[in-house]
C-alpha positions in Angstrom: 106.2 86.4 94.9 108.8 84.9 92.5 111.7 86.8 91.0 112.4 85.6 87.4 115.8 85.2 85.7 118.9 87.3 85.8 118.5 89.4 82.6 117.8 93.1 83.0 114.4 93.8 81.5 112.7 97.0 80.4 109.0 98.0 80.4 109.0 97.2 76.6 110.0 93.6 77.4 106.9 93.0 79.4 104.9 92.7 76.1 106.8 89.5 75.3 105.6 87.7 78.4 102.7 85.3 78.0 99.2 86.4 78.9 99.1 83.8 81.7 97.2 85.8 84.4 100.3 86.6 86.4 100.8 90.1 87.7 104.3 91.5 86.8 106.2 94.5 87.8 109.7 95.7 87.2 112.1 96.4 90.0 115.5 97.7 88.9 115.2 95.6 85.7 114.1 92.4 87.5 110.7 90.9 86.6 108.7 90.5 89.8 105.7 88.1 89.5 103.1 88.4 92.2 101.1 85.3 93.2 97.6 84.8 92.1 95.2 86.5 94.5 92.4 85.0 96.6 88.7 85.6 96.3 88.9 87.7 99.5 91.6 89.9 97.9 89.7 90.2 94.6 86.3 90.8 96.2 87.6 93.3 98.7 89.6 95.2 96.0 86.5 95.2 93.7 84.2 96.6 96.5 86.7 99.4 97.3 87.3 100.2 93.7 83.6 100.5 93.1 83.0 102.8 96.0 85.9 105.0 95.0 84.8 105.0 91.3 81.2 106.0 92.1 82.4 108.9 94.3 85.0 110.0 91.7 82.4 109.9 88.9 79.7 111.7 90.9 82.0 114.5 91.7 83.8 114.5 88.3 87.2 114.3 90.0 89.1 112.2 87.5 89.6 108.6 86.6 90.0 105.4 88.6 92.0 102.5 87.2 91.9 99.1 88.8 93.8 96.8 86.5 97.3 97.0 87.8 98.2 99.4 85.1 102.0 100.0 85.2 103.5 103.3 86.2 107.2 104.0 85.6 108.9 105.0 88.8 110.6 108.3 88.1 110.3 107.7 84.3 112.6 104.6 84.5 112.5 102.0 81.7 113.7 99.5 84.4 111.3 100.2 87.2 107.5 100.1 87.0 104.8 99.3 89.5 101.1 98.6 89.3 98.6 99.3 92.1 95.4 97.4 92.8 93.5 100.7 92.5 94.8 104.0 91.2 93.1 107.4 90.9 94.3 110.1 88.5 92.9 113.6 89.2 91.1 115.4 86.4 93.5 116.5 83.7 96.3 114.1 84.9 95.4 111.0 83.0 98.3 110.1 80.7 97.8 110.9 77.0 98.8 107.5 75.8 96.3 105.1 77.3 97.8 102.1 75.5 101.4 102.6 76.6 103.1 99.6 78.4 103.7 101.9 81.3 102.8 105.5 82.1 105.2 108.2 83.1 102.4 110.0 85.1 102.0 108.8 88.7 98.5 108.5 90.1 97.4 110.9 92.8 96.1 108.1 95.0 96.9 104.4 95.1 95.3 101.5 97.1 97.3 98.3 97.6 95.4 95.3 99.0 97.7 93.0 100.9 98.0 89.5 99.6 98.7 86.5 101.9 102.0 85.9 100.2 103.3 89.6 100.3 106.6 89.8 102.1 107.2 92.8 104.4 110.4 93.9 102.6 108.6 93.9 99.2 105.7 95.8 100.6 108.0 98.4 102.1 109.9 98.7 98.7 106.6 99.2 96.9 105.5 101.9 99.4 108.8 103.7 98.9 108.5 103.5 95.1 104.9 104.9 95.1 105.9 107.9 97.3 109.0 108.7 95.4 107.0 108.5 92.1 104.8 111.3 93.4 101.7 109.5 94.7 100.1 111.9 97.2 98.1 109.4 99.1 98.6 105.6 99.5 96.5 103.1 101.4 97.8 99.6 102.1 94.8 97.6 103.3 94.7 94.1 104.9 91.5 92.5 103.5 91.4 90.0 106.3 91.4 92.6 109.1 90.5 95.9 107.5 93.6 97.5 109.1 94.9 100.2 106.8 98.3 101.8 106.7 98.1 105.3 105.3 101.1 107.0 103.7 101.6 110.5 102.5 104.9 112.3 101.5 104.9 113.9 104.9 104.3 110.8 107.0 101.9 108.0 107.8 99.4 106.4 110.2 97.5 103.2 110.8 93.7 103.0 111.2 91.6 100.1 112.4 88.7 98.7 110.5 86.1 100.7 112.5 87.8 104.0 111.9 86.8 106.3 109.0 89.4 106.8 106.3 89.1 109.9 104.2 90.4 111.1 100.9 92.4 114.0 102.3 92.9 116.8 99.8 93.3 114.2 97.0 89.6 113.0 97.2 87.9 115.8 99.2 84.7 114.6 100.9 85.4 110.9 100.3 85.2 108.6 103.3 84.9 104.8 104.0 85.1 102.4 106.8 86.9 99.1 105.9 84.7 97.2 108.4 81.7 98.0 106.1 83.5 96.2 103.2 84.4 93.2 105.5 80.8 93.0 106.6 79.6 93.1 103.0 81.9 90.2 102.0 80.7 88.1 105.0 77.0 88.9 104.2 77.5 87.7 100.6 78.3 84.1 101.8 75.7 81.5 102.6 75.0 81.4 106.4 77.2 79.0 108.3 79.7 78.3 105.5 83.5 78.6 105.7 85.6 80.8 107.9 86.0 84.6 107.5 
């Protein structure tokens, strides 16, 4: 992660940045650029987004967004975050789907840990999501499958073999991260590369 210049930016300023593939968020008016992710990160996030999306569509629960769409933290023009996967319950999707950042917080956010993520930045992001009104947050390590689960009333950590569920946010949804890790390994040719 690299923090750009000293100027105080707003959500509207983000449109002036080049479309160079970098993921950008705003933290108190600072542009935060996140490093390019790995194939493991992207593949893991895609598998998980697909599983969640299929469940949400089958049960007509709402909409899943997986493009780091920015959400204003407490409506701030100077503070906006984007999750790897975000779920908006039925009737909660923002009216303006083309806004630079939404004022409506998702009900559920999944963040997939990147190798370059710093602990202090991860903690700041967790804090921002919860204060924005996210009801369920998963922070998943795509190398180990260990998942930190956060809710407004507390958190827990589950290993890759344990079953995660969607709580009251996605009732009936469950997944084991080990299944996703196994699927990624199975997709590679036998005997190539390390996990």
